[in-house]
C-alpha positions in Angstrom: 69.0 -123.9 41.6 69.0 -121.3 44.3 69.4 -121.8 48.0 66.1 -121.8 50.0 67.2 -118.5 51.6 67.0 -116.9 48.1 63.9 -118.6 46.7 60.2 -119.0 47.5 57.3 -121.1 46.3 54.2 -119.7 44.6 50.9 -121.5 44.2 48.6 -120.0 41.6 45.1 -120.9 40.6 45.2 -121.3 36.8 43.4 -123.0 34.0 46.0 -121.9 31.4 49.2 -123.0 33.0 51.3 -122.8 29.8 50.2 -119.2 29.3 51.5 -118.3 32.7 54.8 -120.1 32.2 55.2 -118.3 28.9 54.6 -114.9 30.4 57.2 -115.6 33.2 59.7 -116.8 30.6 59.1 -113.7 28.5 59.8 -111.6 31.6 63.1 -113.5 32.0 61.9 -115.1 35.3 63.4 -118.5 35.9 61.1 -121.1 37.7 61.8 -124.6 38.8 60.1 -127.4 40.8 57.0 -126.9 38.7 54.0 -129.0 39.9 50.8 -129.0 38.0 47.6 -129.9 39.6 44.1 -129.8 38.2 43.4 -126.1 39.0 46.7 -125.0 40.4 50.4 -124.6 39.4 53.1 -124.5 42.0 56.6 -123.3 41.3 59.8 -121.9 42.9 61.5 -118.7 41.9 64.1 -116.3 43.1 62.9 -113.9 45.7 64.3 -111.0 43.6 61.7 -111.9 41.0 58.8 -112.0 43.4 57.4 -108.5 42.8 57.6 -108.9 39.1 55.9 -112.3 39.3 53.0 -110.9 41.4 52.6 -108.1 38.9 52.3 -110.6 36.1 49.9 -112.8 38.1 47.7 -109.8 39.0 47.7 -108.5 35.4 46.6 -112.0 34.2 43.9 -112.1 36.9 45.3 -115.1 38.8 44.8 -115.9 42.4 48.1 -116.6 44.1 49.7 -117.5 47.4 53.3 -117.4 48.5 54.5 -120.4 50.6 
């Protein structure tokens, strides 16, 4: 797990959480601290993967927020 200085938390509105996790995995983006709520998924990732993650979320039409 990365230091907090090198990681961030994303909260995405999602009804197909496994599809999102599969897309991130296919892009070789490691995520951890995954929390699944009814309409949201929250996860941590390395800051260096942030732009790639937002591109995937935008392409999949997800609403997201960086914490």
